[in-house]
C-alpha positions as CSV (number, residue, x, y, z in Angstrom):
1,M,0.0,0.0,0.0
2,V,3.1,2.3,-0.1
3,G,4.3,3.6,-3.4
4,G,6.0,6.7,-4.7
5,A,3.0,9.0,-3.8
6,E,2.7,7.7,-0.2
7,I,6.5,8.1,0.4
8,A,6.4,11.6,-1.0
9,V,3.6,12.6,1.4
10,K,5.5,11.2,4.4
11,E,8.8,12.8,3.5
12,I,7.4,16.2,2.6
13,T,5.0,16.6,5.6
14,D,7.7,15.4,8.0
15,R,9.9,18.3,6.8
16,I,7.3,21.1,6.9
17,S,6.9,21.6,10.6
18,D,4.9,24.9,10.6
19,V,2.0,23.3,8.7
20,E,-0.4,20.8,10.2
21,F,-1.7,18.1,7.9
22,D,-4.8,15.9,8.2
23,M,-5.1,13.1,5.7
24,L,-8.1,11.1,4.5
25,T,-7.5,7.7,3.0
26,M,-9.3,4.4,2.7
27,R,-9.2,1.9,5.6
28,F,-7.7,-1.0,3.6
29,N,-7.5,-3.3,6.6
30,P,-9.8,-3.6,9.7
31,A,-6.7,-3.9,11.8
32,H,-5.7,-0.3,10.9
33,P,-7.0,2.3,13.3
34,E,-9.6,4.7,12.1
35,K,-7.5,7.6,13.4
36,E,-3.8,7.9,14.2
37,K,-0.9,10.3,14.2
38,I,2.0,9.4,11.9
39,G,4.8,12.0,11.7
40,N,3.2,15.4,11.0
41,C,0.0,13.9,9.7
42,T,-3.2,13.0,11.5
43,I,-4.6,10.1,9.5
44,Y,-8.4,9.5,9.1
45,R,-9.3,6.2,7.5
46,I,-12.7,5.8,5.9
47,N,-14.6,2.5,5.9
48,S,-15.8,2.5,2.3
49,G,-15.8,-1.2,1.7
50,P,-13.5,-3.7,-0.1
51,G,-12.4,-3.9,-3.7
52,Y,-13.2,-1.5,-6.5
53,L,-16.6,-0.6,-5.1
54,G,-14.8,0.6,-2.0
55,K,-12.8,3.0,-4.1
56,I,-16.0,4.3,-5.6
57,F,-17.8,4.8,-2.3
58,F,-14.7,6.4,-0.9
59,V,-15.2,9.5,-3.1
60,P,-18.5,10.8,-1.6
61,L,-17.6,9.5,1.9
62,A,-14.3,11.4,1.8
63,A,-16.1,14.5,0.6
64,L,-18.6,14.4,3.5
65,R,-15.9,13.6,6.1
66,A,-13.8,16.5,4.8
67,I,-16.7,18.9,5.0
68,K,-17.3,17.8,8.6
69,L,-13.6,18.2,9.5
70,N,-13.5,21.5,7.8
71,R,-16.3,22.9,10.0
72,E,-14.3,21.8,13.0
73,N,-10.8,22.9,11.9
74,K,-11.4,25.6,9.2
75,Y,-8.6,24.4,6.9
76,D,-6.6,27.0,5.0
77,A,-6.3,24.6,2.0
78,L,-7.0,21.2,0.6
79,W,-4.4,19.0,-1.1
80,A,-5.5,16.4,-3.7
81,I,-2.8,13.9,-4.4
82,M,-3.2,12.2,-7.8
83,T,-5.8,13.0,-10.4
84,N,-8.6,10.8,-9.0
85,M,-8.6,12.7,-5.7
86,L,-10.0,15.6,-7.6
87,F,-13.4,13.8,-7.4
88,P,-14.0,14.3,-3.6
89,V,-12.6,17.9,-3.8
90,T,-14.9,18.7,-6.7
91,L,-17.9,17.2,-4.8
92,M,-17.0,19.4,-1.8
93,R,-17.2,22.5,-4.1
94,L,-20.5,21.4,-5.4
95,F,-21.7,21.1,-1.8
96,G,-20.7,24.8,-1.3
97,N,-17.2,24.4,0.2
98,C,-14.8,26.6,-1.7
99,T,-11.6,26.1,0.3
100,P,-8.6,26.7,-2.1
101,Y,-6.9,23.5,-3.1
102,V,-3.7,22.2,-4.5
103,L,-3.5,19.3,-7.0
104,T,-0.4,17.2,-7.1
105,L,0.0,15.0,-10.2
106,Q,1.7,11.8,-9.2
107,D,0.1,9.4,-11.6
108,G,2.2,6.6,-13.0
109,D,-0.4,5.0,-15.3
110,P,-0.9,6.0,-19.0
111,F,-3.0,9.0,-19.9
112,E,-5.5,6.7,-21.6
113,Y,-5.9,4.6,-18.4
114,V,-6.4,7.6,-16.1
115,F,-8.8,9.6,-18.4
116,K,-10.2,7.4,-21.2
117,R,-11.7,4.5,-19.4
118,I,-15.5,4.5,-19.9
119,R,-16.3,4.7,-16.2
120,I,-14.0,7.7,-15.9
121,R,-15.1,9.5,-19.1
122,I,-18.6,9.6,-17.7
123,F,-17.3,11.9,-15.0
124,S,-14.7,13.8,-17.1
125,P,-16.7,17.1,-16.6
126,L,-15.9,16.8,-12.8
127,L,-12.2,16.3,-13.6
128,K,-12.1,19.3,-15.9
129,Y,-13.9,21.4,-13.3
130,G,-11.3,20.2,-10.8
131,F,-8.3,21.1,-13.0
132,C,-9.8,24.5,-13.9
133,H,-10.5,25.6,-10.3
134,A,-7.3,24.4,-8.7
135,S,-5.5,27.2,-6.9
136,K,-2.2,25.5,-7.7
137,V,-1.2,22.5,-9.7
138,Q,2.2,20.7,-9.0
139,A,3.5,17.9,-11.1
140,I,6.4,15.5,-10.5
141,S,7.5,15.7,-14.1
142,N,7.2,17.8,-17.2
143,F,5.3,15.0,-18.8
144,L,2.5,15.2,-16.1
145,A,2.5,19.0,-16.2
146,L,1.1,18.7,-19.7
147,W,-2.0,16.9,-18.4
148,A,-3.0,19.9,-16.4
149,K,-2.9,22.1,-19.6
150,Q,-4.8,19.5,-21.6
151,F,-7.6,19.6,-19.0
152,G,-7.9,23.4,-18.9
153,H,-5.7,24.6,-16.0
154,R,-4.8,28.1,-16.9
155,G,-2.2,28.9,-14.2
156,Q,1.4,28.0,-14.0
157,V,2.2,24.3,-13.2
158,E,5.0,23.9,-10.7
159,V,7.2,21.0,-11.7
160,I,8.7,19.6,-8.5
161,P,9.9,16.0,-8.6
162,N,9.8,13.4,-5.9
163,G,13.0,12.9,-4.0
164,V,15.1,10.3,-2.2
165,D,16.6,10.1,1.3
166,F,20.1,10.1,-0.2
167,E,22.0,9.2,3.0
168,K,19.8,6.2,3.5
169,F,20.3,4.9,-0.1
170,V,23.8,5.9,-1.0
171,G,26.0,2.9,-1.6
172,K,28.6,1.3,-3.9
173,N,29.4,2.6,-7.3
174,V,31.1,-0.3,-9.1
175,L,29.8,-3.2,-11.1
176,S,31.4,-5.6,-8.6
177,S,30.4,-9.0,-10.0
178,A,30.7,-8.5,-13.7
179,L,33.3,-11.2,-13.9
180,D,31.3,-13.7,-11.8
181,N,27.6,-13.4,-11.3
182,T,25.8,-10.3,-12.4
183,T,22.5,-9.5,-10.6
184,L,19.8,-7.5,-12.2
185,I,17.2,-6.0,-9.9
186,T,13.8,-4.5,-10.4
187,T,11.5,-3.0,-7.8
188,S,8.0,-2.4,-8.8
189,R,4.4,-3.4,-8.5
190,L,3.9,-6.5,-10.7
191,V,1.5,-4.8,-13.1
192,E,1.5,-4.5,-16.9
193,K,2.9,-1.0,-17.1
194,N,6.2,-2.0,-15.4
195,A,6.9,-4.7,-18.0
196,V,8.7,-7.1,-15.6
197,G,8.0,-9.9,-18.1
198,D,10.2,-8.2,-20.6
199,I,13.2,-8.4,-18.2
200,I,12.5,-12.1,-17.7
201,D,12.5,-12.6,-21.5
202,A,15.7,-10.6,-21.8
203,L,17.5,-13.4,-19.8
204,K,17.2,-15.6,-22.9
205,F,19.7,-13.3,-24.6
206,L,22.1,-13.1,-21.7
207,P,24.7,-15.5,-20.2
208,E,23.8,-18.0,-17.6
209,N,25.7,-16.0,-14.9
210,V,23.2,-13.1,-15.2
211,K,20.5,-13.4,-12.5
212,L,17.3,-11.4,-11.8
213,Q,15.8,-10.4,-8.5
214,I,12.2,-9.2,-8.5
215,L,11.1,-7.1,-5.6
216,G,7.3,-6.4,-5.3
217,T,3.9,-8.1,-5.5
218,G,0.9,-7.6,-7.7
219,P,-1.8,-9.2,-9.9
220,L,0.7,-10.5,-12.5
221,E,2.9,-12.4,-10.0
222,K,1.4,-15.8,-10.8
223,A,1.7,-15.2,-14.6
224,L,5.3,-14.0,-14.2
225,K,6.2,-17.1,-12.2
226,F,4.6,-19.3,-14.9
227,Q,6.7,-17.4,-17.5
228,V,9.9,-18.2,-15.6
229,E,8.9,-21.9,-15.4
230,S,8.1,-22.0,-19.1
231,L,11.5,-20.7,-20.0
232,K,13.1,-23.1,-17.5
233,I,15.1,-20.3,-15.8
234,E,13.9,-20.8,-12.2
235,K,17.5,-20.9,-10.9
236,R,18.1,-17.5,-12.5
237,V,15.1,-15.6,-11.2
238,E,14.2,-14.9,-7.6
239,F,10.9,-13.5,-6.5
240,L,11.4,-11.7,-3.2
241,G,7.9,-10.4,-2.7
242,H,7.1,-7.3,-0.7
243,I,10.1,-5.6,0.7
244,S,9.6,-2.6,3.0
245,H,10.9,0.7,1.9
246,E,13.2,0.8,5.0
247,N,14.8,-2.5,3.9
248,L,15.1,-1.7,0.2
249,P,18.6,-0.1,0.3
250,K,20.3,-3.3,1.4
251,Y,18.9,-5.2,-1.6
252,L,19.9,-2.5,-4.0
253,H,23.5,-2.5,-2.6
254,Q,23.8,-6.3,-3.2
255,A,22.7,-6.0,-6.9
256,D,24.6,-4.8,-9.9
257,I,22.2,-3.3,-12.5
258,F,18.7,-1.8,-12.0
259,V,16.3,-2.5,-14.9
260,R,12.7,-1.3,-15.3
261,P,11.4,-1.2,-18.9
262,S,8.2,0.8,-18.1
263,L,5.4,1.2,-20.6
264,S,4.4,4.4,-18.7
265,E,5.8,6.4,-15.8
266,G,4.8,9.6,-14.1
267,M,8.4,9.9,-12.8
268,G,9.5,6.8,-11.0
269,N,11.0,7.0,-7.5
270,S,12.6,3.6,-7.9
271,F,15.0,4.9,-10.6
272,I,16.4,7.7,-8.5
273,E,16.6,5.4,-5.4
274,A,18.7,3.0,-7.5
275,M,20.9,5.8,-8.7
276,A,21.5,6.9,-5.2
277,A,22.4,3.4,-4.2
278,G,25.1,3.3,-6.8
279,L,23.5,1.2,-9.5
280,P,23.6,1.8,-13.2
281,V,20.1,2.2,-14.5
282,I,18.4,0.8,-17.6
283,A,15.0,2.3,-18.4
284,T,12.7,3.2,-21.3
285,P,12.3,6.8,-22.6
286,V,8.7,7.2,-21.5
287,G,6.8,9.8,-19.4
288,G,8.8,11.6,-16.7
289,I,11.9,9.3,-16.9
290,V,13.4,11.6,-19.6
291,D,13.6,14.4,-17.0
292,F,16.5,12.7,-15.2
293,L,17.8,9.8,-17.3
294,I,20.2,11.0,-20.1
295,D,21.5,8.3,-22.4
296,P,25.1,9.0,-23.7
297,S,24.0,8.0,-27.2
298,N,21.8,11.1,-27.4
299,S,22.9,13.3,-24.6
300,S,23.3,16.5,-26.7
301,G,26.0,17.7,-24.4
302,Q,24.2,16.8,-21.2
303,V,25.7,14.7,-18.5
304,A,24.8,11.0,-19.1
305,T,23.1,9.3,-16.2
306,G,21.8,5.9,-17.5
307,L,20.9,3.8,-20.6
308,F,17.7,3.6,-22.5
309,C,16.3,0.4,-23.9
310,E,13.4,0.2,-26.3
311,V,9.8,-0.3,-25.1
312,K,8.6,-3.9,-25.3
313,N,11.9,-5.1,-26.6
314,P,13.7,-7.8,-24.4
315,E,16.6,-8.0,-26.9
316,S,17.2,-4.2,-26.4
317,I,17.3,-4.7,-22.6
318,A,19.9,-7.5,-23.0
319,K,22.0,-5.4,-25.3
320,Q,22.2,-2.6,-22.7
321,V,23.0,-5.1,-19.9
322,R,25.8,-6.4,-22.0
323,R,27.0,-2.9,-22.7
324,L,27.4,-2.2,-19.0
325,M,29.0,-5.6,-18.3
326,D,31.6,-5.1,-21.2
327,N,32.3,-1.4,-20.4
328,P,33.2,-0.9,-16.7
329,D,34.4,2.6,-17.4
330,L,31.1,3.6,-18.9
331,C,29.3,1.9,-16.0
332,Q,31.4,3.8,-13.4
333,K,30.9,7.2,-15.2
334,L,27.1,6.7,-15.4
335,V,26.9,5.8,-11.7
336,E,29.0,8.8,-10.6
337,N,27.0,11.2,-12.7
338,A,23.7,9.8,-11.5
339,Q,24.6,9.8,-7.9
340,K,25.8,13.5,-8.1
341,M,22.6,14.5,-9.8
342,V,20.4,12.8,-7.2
343,K,22.3,14.4,-4.4
344,D,22.2,17.8,-5.9
345,K,18.6,17.9,-7.2
346,Y,16.5,15.2,-5.6
347,D,17.2,15.2,-1.9
348,W,13.9,15.3,0.1
349,D,15.0,18.4,2.2
350,L,15.4,20.3,-1.1
351,I,12.1,19.0,-2.5
352,A,10.1,19.8,0.7
353,G,11.6,23.3,0.7
354,E,10.4,23.8,-2.9
355,M,6.9,22.5,-2.0
356,K,6.7,24.9,0.9
357,S,7.9,28.0,-1.0
358,R,6.5,27.4,-4.5
359,V,3.2,25.7,-3.6
360,F,1.9,26.0,0.0
361,D,3.1,29.5,0.7
362,T,1.4,30.8,-2.4
363,L,-2.1,29.9,-1.3
C-alpha cells in the first residue's frame, strides 16, 4: 500500500513543521486504526468497503468527512494527491465548500488509463472542473505537467519531482560482480505498465551468470512465475515479494544493475533510489523518466546518467545489460554522474523546501 506518492507525502510533511496536515484515506484493513498520528499527519481512515466498489464509495464518503472536519478545523487549503482525488474535492465545491486546493499529479499510469476508461469518461466534466478551479497544480515531471494544460488549468504548473533520502540509499558505485555473477534487480508493482515480463524474456539473450531479483507483488505475480517456469530459468530468477521501503537499500546494494522497462511512468521514485544506491540504471524513454535519465547516445552535451532500452523489446534490454558488463568505465561514469545528480537535485530536504515556498506559501 506504499508507493511513490505515499512516500512523497510522508517525506514532505515530516519536513514542513509549521503546517499541520490531516489526511483522508481508505481503511484498507480492519486492523488499521480509524484515526492515528504518523509523523506530521493525522490520518483519518474511511470505511468505504472492499475492492473496486470501496474505491467508488470512498469519493462521496471522503467529501462528506472532509466537509465535517473543515467545519471543526477551518482548513486553510486542501491537497488532492493524484488525479482521481479531484473527485472528492470537486464534490465538496458542489456542496458549497470553496476552500482553495492544490492538485499534485503523481500518476504513473498512462493517460488513456487515467482519463479514457468509460467509467472515468462519464465523470470527465468533474475532472475538468477540478483542473480549472485548482489554486495551484504541482506535477512531479514535465510529462505530467502537460496533463493539467490539456484539462484546462490556466495557471502555472509547478514541476517539483519526488525525491530520495540520499544518505539512506547511498552505496557502492562499481559493477562488482561483472566477472562472476551479475545480478539485475527491479523494484515495482507486478502490473502490466512495469513490464517485468520483458526483463524475464531478456534473460534468454544473456549469459547464464546473469540473474534477476524481482522485488514487489501484484496481480501479475502468478503469470510471471509461470513465464519463468516455461523458460526453465527458475534458478536465475528470484521473486522476493514485498520488501519494506526501509529494507530496500540493502537489496539494491547487493545488486549490480537496475532495470525497469516501463510502458508508462509519471516519474518513478525507484529509478532515483537505484541511482542513489550506486546502481547503473536501464529504463525506457517514457513519461517523466526523460527528466532525469540521459543516455550517452543522445545526450546533446548533457551529463549522461543511464541507458535507454526500447519499449517492449527484451533484446534491447539484454543489449544494454551487455554494454554495461563489457564497459566498466562507462558503467562507473554513469553511476558517478547519476549519484551526483540525485544528491544535488533530488534530496527530500530540497524537495520539501520547494513544495513549501512554491506551492503551500502561495495559497
